Backbone bond lengths (Angstrom), bond angles and torsions (degrees), N, CA, C in turn:
res aa  C-N    CA-C-N  psi(-1)  N-CA   C-N-CA  omega(-1)  CA-C   N-CA-C  phi
1 M - - - 1.503 - - 1.500 108.90 -
2 R 1.314 116.01 140.96 1.479 120.93 177.73 1.523 110.06 -60.99
3 E 1.298 114.59 141.61 1.497 120.68 179.64 1.533 112.14 -54.30
4 D 1.323 118.25 -43.31 1.472 121.40 -177.18 1.520 112.06 -66.09
5 L 1.319 118.80 -20.12 1.418 121.64 177.83 1.531 110.25 -80.14
6 R 1.310 116.35 -23.22 1.480 121.09 -178.84 1.500 112.76 -94.93
7 Q 1.349 119.32 -15.05 1.452 124.55 -178.45 1.555 106.92 -63.96
8 Q 1.349 116.77 133.26 1.434 120.28 -175.49 1.542 109.00 -95.71
9 A 1.351 114.16 148.55 1.421 119.72 -179.23 1.521 113.63 -80.61
10 F 1.312 118.06 -38.23 1.505 122.24 -176.30 1.532 110.05 -137.10
11 P 1.341 113.72 67.09 1.427 115.53 178.64 1.511 114.20 -72.64
12 D 1.315 118.26 149.75 1.453 121.34 169.02 1.570 104.88 -150.68
13 D 1.277 118.29 -169.58 1.454 122.09 -172.56 1.566 112.39 -63.70
14 G 1.305 116.57 -39.48 1.476 118.02 -175.52 1.478 118.08 -111.39
15 N 1.362 114.98 -5.63 1.463 120.58 -174.71 1.510 108.19 -136.34
16 F 1.285 116.95 125.11 1.460 122.66 -177.87 1.532 113.47 -85.98
17 G 1.367 116.74 -3.69 1.431 120.80 176.90 1.524 112.76 66.87
18 I 1.328 116.24 -158.68 1.433 121.25 178.77 1.490 108.13 -108.45
19 S 1.326 116.33 161.68 1.464 118.77 -179.10 1.518 108.55 -68.61
20 M 1.369 112.90 156.49 1.472 117.40 175.91 1.505 113.03 -61.22
21 R 1.310 116.61 -33.94 1.500 121.86 177.06 1.500 109.75 -62.61
22 D 1.308 118.06 -47.62 1.469 122.38 179.65 1.561 109.36 -64.17
23 Y 1.296 116.02 -42.29 1.490 120.12 178.41 1.527 111.35 -60.06
24 F 1.302 116.49 -47.90 1.465 120.56 179.32 1.547 111.20 -64.87
25 A 1.310 116.30 -36.53 1.509 118.75 176.76 1.504 111.32 -67.83
26 V 1.307 118.21 -37.78 1.458 121.03 178.30 1.546 110.17 -63.93
27 R 1.331 114.67 -45.19 1.480 116.48 179.95 1.517 111.98 -66.94
28 A 1.319 117.39 -36.93 1.460 122.28 178.19 1.534 110.47 -62.74
29 M 1.339 113.25 -46.06 1.474 119.12 179.61 1.529 111.19 -63.95
30 Q 1.315 115.73 -40.55 1.477 120.04 177.55 1.495 110.33 -57.57
31 G 1.322 117.91 -45.78 1.450 120.73 178.57 1.518 112.31 -64.95
32 M 1.324 117.92 -42.15 1.456 119.13 175.95 1.480 115.11 -59.67
33 L 1.337 114.75 -44.26 1.468 118.81 -177.99 1.518 114.26 -70.06
34 S 1.365 117.41 -20.03 1.442 120.90 177.55 1.532 111.85 -81.45
35 N 1.343 116.01 -7.70 1.474 120.96 -179.61 1.498 109.56 -95.61
36 N 1.320 116.25 103.96 1.483 117.46 -176.81 1.510 114.25 -60.16
37 E 1.341 116.40 -36.79 1.470 118.32 179.58 1.524 110.89 -64.52
38 L 1.290 118.58 -37.61 1.475 122.18 -178.88 1.476 111.04 -70.74
39 T 1.342 117.66 -34.94 1.464 119.19 179.55 1.507 113.29 -67.62
40 T 1.339 117.72 -21.61 1.451 120.01 177.14 1.518 112.05 -82.99
41 V 1.326 117.94 -20.43 1.465 123.94 178.45 1.508 111.16 -85.09
42 I 1.314 113.67 -47.55 1.500 119.47 179.19 1.516 109.54 -95.19
43 N 1.296 115.31 116.29 1.484 116.53 -173.19 1.548 111.86 -116.68
44 S 1.278 116.51 15.54 1.506 121.28 -178.59 1.517 107.42 -121.58
45 H 1.374 114.25 132.80 1.488 117.03 173.13 1.517 110.71 -63.78
46 D 1.302 115.76 -35.78 1.514 118.00 178.26 1.478 111.30 -63.40
47 Q 1.344 117.52 -38.22 1.453 119.74 178.63 1.526 110.48 -63.94
48 F 1.340 118.18 -44.65 1.453 120.36 178.84 1.560 110.76 -58.91
49 A 1.312 114.82 -42.76 1.459 117.41 -178.42 1.528 112.27 -66.24
50 E 1.335 115.33 -42.25 1.489 121.01 179.83 1.533 108.85 -62.32
51 I 1.311 120.27 -44.92 1.419 124.36 177.85 1.514 111.82 -62.51
52 A 1.375 114.90 -43.98 1.451 118.86 -178.90 1.545 110.73 -60.02
53 Y 1.292 114.73 -44.03 1.497 116.74 -178.16 1.505 112.76 -73.52
54 R 1.358 119.05 -28.92 1.384 118.88 171.77 1.538 112.21 -66.31
55 M 1.325 115.49 -37.53 1.454 118.83 175.05 1.522 112.11 -66.69
56 A 1.357 116.55 -37.41 1.479 120.17 179.10 1.532 109.50 -65.91
57 D 1.341 117.86 -38.56 1.441 119.67 179.52 1.524 110.45 -66.71
58 A 1.318 117.68 -37.18 1.430 121.92 177.94 1.537 108.68 -66.95
59 M 1.325 120.18 -38.45 1.459 119.27 176.38 1.485 111.67 -65.25
60 L 1.342 118.69 -39.14 1.480 120.75 176.65 1.497 110.82 -63.29
61 R 1.319 119.44 -41.68 1.483 119.47 177.23 1.491 110.71 -64.80
62 A 1.333 120.82 -35.83 1.395 122.56 178.44 1.558 112.93 -65.44
63 R 1.323 114.54 -32.06 1.453 119.46 177.69 1.541 111.37 -66.02
64 E 1.344 114.95 -31.38 1.464 118.27 -178.79 1.565 112.91 -74.56
65 A 1.327 113.99 -24.76 1.474 118.73 -175.82 1.530 111.90 -69.58
């Protein structure tokens, strides 16, 4: 598994949190769902998830640059 997929967003002593990729996807999806115009264009939960993870992957690539 790629290292960036294993990196945790909120690690502490007893809890490893969620992956950075999942965290970025959650935040991307939150932004998309708050946009009323976008929610009328994208009408599939699967589409929202796919776009959110594509955005998360782009954010991870940007962190490497």
